[in-house]
N, C-alpha and C positions, 0 to 999 in steps of 0.2 A: 435553522440557519442553512441556506442552500449551499451545496457543495460547488465550489468554483474549480473548474478544470484548468490547470495552469501548465504551460510549457515550461519545463525545467531546463535551464541553461547553466552549465558549469564551466568555469575557467580552470584549466589544469596546466601543469608544467613544472619546471624546476624553480628553485629559490631565486627570487629577484628577476624573473623573466618579464614581469609586468602584469601579472594576474590582478593584483589589487588596483593597479592603475587603470586597467581595463574596466574593472567593476565601477570605479569612481567616474570614469568617463561616461559609461553607459547610464548610470543613475544620476549623473550631473550633481553629485554631492559627495562629501568625504565619507562614504559608506565604510570603506576599509582603510586601515592605517597603512600608509606607505612610508617606507624607510629603507635606506641602503643596507641596514643591518640584516644579515640572513635570519630567516625564521620569524619575521615580524608577524606574519599571519599564524596565529597559534591554534586556530580551530577553523571549521567550516563556517564562514559568514554567509548569511542569506538575506535577501531583500525581495519584497514583492513589488512588482511594477507592471505597467501596461506598455507594451510596444505596439504602436498603432497598427502596423502592418501584420501583427501576429496575435495580439490580444493579451490576456492575463499571463504573466510570466513569474517565475521564481528564479532569481539569479544567485548562483553560488560562487563564492570566492574560496579557494582551497589552499591549504599549506603546500609548500614545495615538496615534490616527491623525492628529492635527493638530499633532504636534510638528515643528518646522521644522529647518533646517540639514541638512547632509549625513548626520550620524549618524541624524537623524530619518527620513531617506529609507530608510536600511538597516533601521531598526526597522519601518518601515511595510511593507517588503517581507516581512519575517518574519511580521508580523501578518496580512497578506493570505494568506500560505501557510497559516497556522494556520486561518484562516476556511475555506479550501478543504477542510480535513480534518474539520471539525466535523460532528456530527450535529445539534447544537443550537447556534445562534448566539444569544447573549444580549447584547442591546444595553443597555448601562448608561448611563443619562442622569441628569445632575443638572439638573432642570428650571429652576432659577433661573440656573445657569451658562449654559445654552443660551439662555434667554429674554433675559438681559441682553446676551449677545453679539450677538443679532440674527441669528445664523446657525445653520443646522442641516444644513450640508453633510456633516459627518461622520456624523450620524445617518441622513441620507438615503442616503448611500453604503453604510453597513453593511446597512440594510434592503434596498436594491436588490440588492446582491451576494448576500445570503443567499437571497433569493427567486429570483434568477436561477439560482443553483446548486442550487436545489431543497432547501435546508436548512430545517429547522424554525427558526422565529424567535420569540423572546420578548423582552419589554422589561421592564427594572427601572427604575422611577422612584425615584431615591435621595432620600429625604426628609431634611430637616435637623431633628434633635432630635424626630423623629416628627411634625413639622408638615406637613400637606398643602400642596402648592404652590398658588399662586394658579391659578385656573381658566384664566386667559389663558396662563400658562406651561405648564401641562399640555397644553392644546389646541395650543399652538405646537409642542411636541415631537412629539406623536402625529400631527400632520398629515403626517409623512413616511411613515406607514403606509398602504398601499392600503386603502380602506374595506371591501373585501370579502375581505381576506386572513385575517381571523379571528385576528390575532396576539394572544396572551395578554399582559396587562400586569399587573405587580404593583407597587403603591406600598409601599415598604418603607424603613425606616431601617436601612441596612446597617451602621451602627455599633452597633446594638442587639443584643447577644449573645442575647437572648431570642427573636430572630426567626430563628434558624438553622433550626429545624424548619420554619417557614413557607417559607423559601427552598428547602429540600430538596424539600418537597412540590410547590412551584410548578414547579421544574425537572423533576421526575419526570413531572408531568402534561403539561408542554410538550414533552418529548422524544419522538422517534418510538418507536413500538412496537419492542421488541427483535426483532431478526431473527436467525435461526439461521445459524451459519456454514455455508458450503457443505461438503457431504461431500467428503472427499478423493478417493474413487474411487466415485462414486455408481452406476456401471453394473455393479458386481461382483455375482456370485451367491454363495450360501453354500458351494457345492461347487466344488472346483477350486482348485489351488494358484496363488498369486501368487508369481512368482519375482522377487526384488529383486536386480538385477544391479548390484553396487557395485565398480567397478574402482578400489580404493584406490591412491593414488599419493602423490607428494611433498607435494601440497597437502592431503591428508587429515589432520585434526588428530589428535594422539596421544591414545589412551585413549577415544575416542568417535567416533561417526559424525556426519555432517552432519545438520542439523536436519530437512530434508525426509525423509531416510532414517529417522530416529527416529520422525518423525510418521507415516510410512506404516506402519511396523511396529506402533506403538501402535494405530493405527486398525484395522488388519487383525486384530490379536489381539483387540481389544475386540469386533469383529464376529464373531469365531469363524471367520474365513477362514484356511485353512492358508497358512503363509508359508515360503518357502525363500530362502536367501541364497547368492549365488555371486560370487566375485571372479575376473575375467579379468585376466591380465597384458596390458595393451594394447600394450606394446612388442613382446611376442611375437606378439600377434594381428595386428600390422601389419608384422611382420618381413619383410625382403626375401627371406629364404630360405624357400622353400615348405615345407620340413620343419618349421621352427619354427611357422609359421602353422597347418599341418595338425595338429600335435600339440596346440596350444592349442585349436583348434576342436574336435578330437576329444574332449577332456576335457569341454568345455562341452556338446556335443551328447549325450554319454553321460549326463551329469547331467540334462539336460532330458528325454531319453527315459525315464529312470528315474522322474522325476516324473510324466510323462504316463502311463506304464503303471500307476503306483500310484494316483494321485488325479486325473489330468487337469490340464492347465495352462490357466488361463483368462486369464492376462496375464503378460507380462514387462515389468517396470518398470525402466528403465535410467537410468544417468547420461547426461546429454545428450552428453557428449564421446565416448560409446561408441555413439552411434546408428548410425554407419556399420557397425561390427562386428556389432551386434545385428540390424540390418536384413538383413544378409547371412546370419547364422547361424540366426535364429529362423524356423521354417517360416511360410509365409504364412497358414496357418490359425490361428495363435496371435497374438492381439492384442499390439501393442507400443506403448508410449508412454514418456515420460520423467518423472523427478522434477520437472524444471523446469516442464513443461507442467502436471503435477498441481498444483504450487503456484500458478501464475498463474491456473489455473482456480478454485482455492479463494479466493485473495486478491482476485480480481476479482468475486467474488460468483456464480460458477458460469456465466459466459458467456465463451466463447473467441472469439466472432465477430469482435470488433475485432482481436484479436491474430492470428487466422488471416488476416484481410484484410491486416493489416500485413505478414505474411510474404509474401503475394503481391505486395505493393508493392515488395519488394526486387528483383523482376525489372526494375523501371524505373530502378534506380540506374545512374549514368553517371560517368565520370571527372570529378573535380572536385567531386562531391557530398560533403556532409558527413553522416556517420552518428554519432549519439551512442549509446554503450554505457553504460547506467545500471545500477549495482549498488548495492543499498540497504544493504549491510553494509560494515564495514571489517575487513580482515584483511591479514596480511602475504602479499603475492602473490609466489610463487616458482614456478620451473619452468614447466610448461605450464598456467599459469592460464587458465581459459576466457575471462574477460572481457578480459584484457590481452594475451593471446598467441594463443589458438586462434581466437577469433572475428575479431579484426583480420586475422590471417593468411589465413583462409579468405575473408573478404569481399574482401580485396585480390587474392586469386587469381582470384575470379570477376569482379571489377571493378577492373582496374588503374587507378591514379590516384585511387582513392577516398580521402577524408580521414576518418580515424576519431578521434573524441575520446571522453573519458570523464567521467562524473559518479559519484562515489563517496559512500557514506554517506547521511545523511538529508537533505542539501541537494539541491535540484533546480532547474535553471535557470528563471528567470522567462520569461513568454511572449515577450517581445521577443527573448530569446536563442534560444528554441526555434525561432523562425521560420526560422533559417538552416539547419536540418537537413532533409535529405530523408527521414530515417527515424530512429526511436529503437528500440533493442533493449534491453529491460529484463530483469533477472534474474527469478527466480521470486517475489521479494518475501517470502521466508520470515521476514525479520527486521523487517518493518514491518507495521503493522496495515492491514486492508482499506481503512480510510478514507484513509490516506495514499496508497496505491496508486491508489485511485479519484480522488483529487484530482489526481494526476499525469496520469492518463488524461484527465480533464476538461480539464486545461490544454492537453494536446496536441490534443484534439479541437477546442478553441476556436480554435487557430491552424492547424488542418488538417494536422498532421504525423502520418503513419501510425506506429503503434507495434506491435512484436511482441516476442517473448520469446526468451531464450537457446535453449531447447529447440527451438522452432519454427524459429529462424534456422539452427541447426546441421542440422536435418532438411532445410530448404530448400536448403542447400549440397549435400546429397547428391542432390537432385533431386526432382521433383514426386511421384514414387511414395512416397519416404520421408516427405515432408511429409504426404501424404494418409494414410499409415499411422499416424503418431503422433497424428493428429487423429481417426482413425476411431473409437476406443473412446468418445470423448466425444460422438460424433454418433449412437451406437446407441440 
């Protein structure tokens, strides 16, 4: 399944400012429940759509940031997480509501956070029955914007169905220019085989390959790069009996030599859990890296610097430190699962007394919880969009917690040479 890069647009503001009405106007359907009762939006609602002038988009409707009580605090946390993911933050303001309250702390907070995080910011002033707000109310609300920020503002009656086109055009103009997704394997030549080493095990889903493997194959075939696939039995490859190991290695080496003689091998791309075997078996003159490193390179926008630095930070781990293993997808974890079995075991072998915790799925700990970790090890991020991964990375950077990746962490466990080897292709 190809990855679709979407512009993420979120509506933010106080309760009953018109965020859900804006969502419904844009999508031209009752996507969000609209009611005068405060707190009607109980969670972040999202919808996928195309805006002709912009392309594929994901639109977010969020809960009001001024809702009180404990439930309001939980909604606020999810709203702030949504803001971190957005390419365009749209501040929805009811000028009369804000002016009569005498407060603009919500509006100031949204504007400040959007600009601090480097997001594009736009403002919708929600009119009543098409009537322009009093100048004093308009000026009161817009005073939260830095005068030199050039934030676009649209005065619009969000309840007027005829204004849907104007809203789409405004959002397209306010959004950042579309950016191309990072190429999965940008350093490859047209000539030379890429060997995909896929050691299928109990965790491999029936009837299909894992998404990074499928994505690599599709990308290579589309570019016309020759592709070969090979499966090693890792149990035999690591067998205590030298005969079993030698036989398994012999079969692999014979296959690799045949490819090298026929076409030449320009890269071996392996599953992260097999980096120890492949590092020993693949000749030093053939580049080697992992699917997980490939994915984190693409999902992070083509820059591995932060993750490579985070792998180096693992050297500083000590007994009693906490490490968070973050996996962005949900699946039934069995046998030698990388995130729950292999990584924790190897980390604790290197650092006895280390405390390993987990975060699964699309939720990620808030900054105040992240501060307690000495490091975070993230999966390749193949099941989340680039913006969500970058939001996580920004959150970690803000609290000074180093982050690395499954593939890099497993290579680190094998030693400095293995870590340098899986990083080398990306630095060429």
